[in-house]
Residue frames as a rotation matrix with the C-alpha (Angstrom) as fourth column:
MET 1
0.590 0.808 0.000 0.00
0.808 -0.590 0.000 0.00
0.000 0.000 -1.000 0.00
ASP 2
-0.530 -0.848 0.011 1.80
0.847 -0.529 0.058 3.11
-0.044 0.040 0.998 -1.21
GLN 3
-0.657 0.423 0.624 -1.20
-0.114 -0.874 0.473 5.44
0.745 0.240 0.623 -1.44
PRO 4
-0.914 0.370 0.167 -3.52
-0.170 0.027 -0.985 6.23
-0.368 -0.929 0.038 1.46
LYS 5
-0.510 0.845 0.164 -7.16
0.813 0.411 0.412 5.13
0.281 0.343 -0.896 1.34
SER 6
-0.700 0.361 0.617 -9.54
-0.299 -0.932 0.206 8.08
0.649 -0.041 0.760 1.24
ALA 7
-0.779 0.430 -0.456 -11.74
0.626 0.487 -0.609 8.02
-0.040 -0.760 -0.648 4.34
GLY 8
0.181 0.876 -0.448 -14.03
0.650 -0.448 -0.614 10.83
-0.738 -0.180 -0.650 3.18
SER 9
-0.119 -0.155 0.981 -14.65
0.944 -0.324 0.064 13.51
0.308 0.933 0.185 0.60
ALA 10
0.459 0.227 0.859 -14.90
-0.017 -0.964 0.264 16.48
0.888 -0.136 -0.439 2.96
PRO 11
-0.646 -0.727 0.232 -13.11
-0.238 -0.097 -0.966 17.63
0.725 -0.680 -0.110 6.13
GLN 12
0.245 0.654 -0.716 -14.35
0.650 0.437 0.622 16.49
0.720 -0.617 -0.318 9.50
MET 13
0.105 -0.140 0.985 -14.71
-0.479 -0.875 -0.073 19.20
0.872 -0.464 -0.159 12.15
GLU 14
0.290 -0.121 -0.949 -13.16
0.685 0.719 0.118 18.13
0.668 -0.685 0.291 15.45
PRO 15
0.924 -0.012 0.382 -12.67
-0.260 -0.752 0.605 19.93
0.280 -0.659 -0.698 18.77
LEU 16
0.105 -0.942 -0.319 -8.99
0.492 0.328 -0.806 20.25
0.864 -0.072 0.498 19.72
GLU 17
0.960 0.173 -0.221 -7.90
0.267 -0.327 0.907 20.96
0.085 -0.929 -0.360 23.28
GLU 18
0.567 -0.776 0.277 -4.84
-0.584 -0.615 -0.530 23.15
0.581 0.139 -0.802 23.85
GLY 19
-0.129 -0.783 0.608 -1.83
-0.989 0.150 -0.017 21.11
-0.077 -0.604 -0.794 24.99
LYS 20
0.444 0.353 0.823 -3.42
-0.352 0.914 -0.201 17.73
-0.824 -0.200 0.530 24.19
THR 21
-0.653 -0.714 -0.251 -1.58
-0.584 0.264 0.768 15.31
-0.482 0.648 -0.589 21.89
TYR 22
0.535 0.844 0.039 -3.46
-0.519 0.365 -0.772 13.76
-0.666 0.393 0.634 18.97
ALA 23
-0.649 -0.656 0.384 -2.59
-0.074 0.558 0.827 11.07
-0.757 0.509 -0.411 16.40
TRP 24
0.217 0.700 -0.681 -4.18
-0.778 -0.297 -0.554 11.74
-0.590 0.649 0.480 12.99
CYS 25
0.311 -0.012 0.950 -4.70
0.320 0.943 -0.093 8.73
-0.895 0.332 0.297 10.72
SER 26
-0.178 -0.455 -0.872 -2.57
-0.693 -0.571 0.440 9.13
-0.698 0.683 -0.214 7.58
CYS 27
-0.939 -0.261 0.222 -3.41
-0.068 0.777 0.626 5.77
-0.336 0.573 -0.748 5.96
GLY 28
-0.445 0.858 -0.255 -7.20
-0.853 -0.320 0.413 6.06
0.272 0.401 0.875 5.86
LEU 29
-0.442 0.215 -0.871 -7.72
-0.010 0.970 0.245 2.59
0.897 0.117 -0.426 7.34
SER 30
-0.999 0.023 -0.029 -8.72
0.028 -0.019 -0.999 3.61
-0.024 -1.000 0.018 10.88
GLU 31
-0.269 0.962 -0.053 -12.33
0.738 0.241 0.630 2.99
0.619 0.130 -0.774 11.88
ASN 32
0.272 0.266 -0.925 -11.99
0.868 -0.482 0.117 5.96
-0.415 -0.835 -0.362 14.26
GLN 33
-0.288 -0.415 0.863 -11.52
0.835 -0.550 0.014 8.71
0.469 0.724 0.505 11.62
PRO 34
0.779 -0.614 -0.124 -9.84
-0.314 -0.211 -0.926 11.10
0.542 0.760 -0.358 11.63
TRP 35
0.334 -0.649 0.683 -7.84
-0.927 -0.096 0.362 9.57
-0.170 -0.755 -0.634 14.48
CYS 36
-0.330 -0.613 -0.718 -5.39
-0.667 0.689 -0.282 6.66
0.668 0.386 -0.637 14.33
ASN 37
0.645 0.491 0.586 -6.43
-0.758 0.514 0.402 3.30
-0.104 -0.703 0.704 15.78
GLY 38
-0.134 -0.824 0.551 -3.32
-0.562 0.521 0.642 1.36
-0.816 -0.224 -0.532 14.72
ALA 39
0.727 0.520 0.449 -4.83
0.047 0.615 -0.787 -0.01
-0.685 0.593 0.422 11.48
HIS 40
0.691 -0.536 -0.484 -1.69
-0.712 -0.393 -0.581 1.14
0.121 0.747 -0.654 9.63
SER 41
0.131 -0.669 0.731 0.24
-0.580 0.547 0.604 -1.76
-0.804 -0.503 -0.316 11.15
GLY 42
0.048 -0.222 0.974 2.02
0.530 0.832 0.164 -3.63
-0.847 0.508 0.158 8.36
THR 43
0.777 0.171 0.606 1.96
0.612 -0.431 -0.663 -0.64
0.148 0.886 -0.440 5.99
SER 44
-0.314 -0.923 0.223 4.50
0.846 -0.378 -0.375 2.12
0.431 0.071 0.900 5.38
PHE 45
0.122 0.471 0.874 2.19
0.055 -0.882 0.468 4.70
0.991 -0.010 -0.134 6.99
GLN 46
-0.639 -0.257 -0.725 2.57
0.746 0.021 -0.666 6.30
0.186 -0.966 0.178 10.40
PRO 47
0.504 0.852 -0.140 0.12
0.861 -0.483 0.162 8.59
0.070 -0.202 -0.977 12.19
LYS 48
-0.226 -0.460 0.859 0.76
0.254 -0.879 -0.403 12.33
0.940 0.127 0.316 12.26
VAL 49
0.190 0.208 -0.960 1.22
0.975 0.078 0.210 13.02
0.118 -0.975 -0.188 15.96
PHE 50
-0.419 -0.283 0.863 0.76
0.283 -0.944 -0.173 16.63
0.863 0.171 0.475 17.01
LYS 51
-0.505 0.238 -0.830 0.04
0.821 -0.163 -0.547 18.76
-0.265 -0.958 -0.113 20.05
ALA 52
0.381 0.737 0.559 -2.81
0.822 -0.546 0.161 21.28
0.424 0.398 -0.813 19.75
GLU 53
-0.686 -0.698 0.207 -1.48
0.573 -0.693 -0.437 24.82
0.448 -0.181 0.875 20.08
GLU 54
-0.829 0.505 0.241 -4.89
-0.559 -0.733 -0.389 26.19
-0.019 -0.457 0.889 21.06
SER 55
-0.557 0.751 0.354 -8.39
0.416 0.621 -0.664 25.00
-0.718 -0.223 -0.659 21.88
LYS 56
-0.421 0.431 -0.798 -10.54
-0.765 -0.642 0.057 25.29
-0.487 0.634 0.600 18.75
GLN 57
0.619 0.569 0.542 -12.67
0.005 0.687 -0.726 23.50
-0.786 0.452 0.422 16.18
ALA 58
-0.370 -0.818 -0.442 -10.41
-0.594 -0.158 0.789 22.26
-0.714 0.554 -0.427 13.38
ALA 59
0.717 0.525 -0.458 -11.13
-0.674 0.357 -0.646 20.93
-0.175 0.773 0.610 9.88
MET 60
-0.129 -0.752 0.646 -9.32
-0.446 0.626 0.640 17.60
-0.886 -0.206 -0.416 9.84
CYS 61
-0.310 -0.081 -0.947 -8.47
-0.947 0.112 0.300 16.04
0.082 0.990 -0.112 6.47
THR 62
0.219 0.396 0.892 -10.29
-0.410 0.867 -0.284 12.79
-0.885 -0.304 0.352 5.66
CYS 63
0.941 0.107 -0.319 -9.30
-0.337 0.279 -0.899 12.43
-0.007 0.954 0.299 1.98
LYS 64
0.613 -0.772 0.165 -5.66
0.361 0.460 0.811 11.96
-0.702 -0.438 0.561 3.11
LEU 65
0.362 -0.459 0.811 -4.34
0.900 -0.053 -0.432 14.10
0.241 0.887 0.394 0.23
THR 66
0.993 0.095 -0.070 -3.70
0.112 -0.943 0.313 17.31
-0.036 -0.318 -0.947 2.19
LYS 67
0.223 -0.952 0.211 -0.33
0.412 -0.104 -0.905 19.02
0.883 0.289 0.369 1.84
ASN 68
-0.365 -0.247 0.898 -0.85
-0.609 -0.666 -0.431 20.37
0.704 -0.704 0.092 5.39
PRO 69
0.126 0.468 -0.875 -1.47
0.313 0.818 0.482 17.24
0.941 -0.334 -0.043 7.51
PRO 70
-0.782 0.574 0.241 -3.49
0.543 0.819 -0.188 16.77
-0.305 -0.016 -0.952 9.61
PHE 71
-0.253 0.713 -0.654 -5.55
0.008 -0.674 -0.739 19.77
-0.967 -0.193 0.165 8.51
CYS 72
0.382 0.513 0.769 -7.74
0.804 0.225 -0.550 20.07
-0.455 0.828 -0.326 5.41
ASP 73
-0.536 -0.541 -0.648 -6.26
0.073 -0.795 0.603 22.23
-0.841 0.275 0.466 2.64
GLY 74
0.231 0.754 -0.614 -9.06
-0.666 -0.338 -0.665 21.67
-0.710 0.563 0.424 0.10
SER 75
-0.744 -0.619 -0.252 -7.31
-0.607 0.469 0.642 18.82
-0.279 0.630 -0.724 -1.73
HIS 76
-0.523 0.609 0.597 -10.54
0.328 0.790 -0.518 16.79
-0.787 -0.075 -0.613 -1.62
ARG 77
0.330 0.679 -0.656 -12.00
-0.351 -0.557 -0.753 19.15
-0.876 0.478 0.054 -4.25
ALA 78
-0.206 -0.520 -0.829 -9.67
-0.967 -0.020 0.253 17.61
-0.148 0.854 -0.499 -6.85
MET 79
-0.704 -0.046 0.708 -10.98
-0.164 0.982 -0.099 14.07
-0.691 -0.185 -0.699 -6.27
């Protein structure tokens, strides 16, 4: 598997809590989108781990094509 599986065709709004660490699914296989559940095991993919800089609602990428992971950059529009 060298390309991620698209898990959606639009961003998913998620609440982020300042200082909390998150693991965004980069492979598209997680059943807990947009978050990693370990389904990437055995692939070349790794989750994008990040710490929220502020508490806010964020548009999380589900198409897995973003150039700004884990956040949506509109890449799903080209699908």
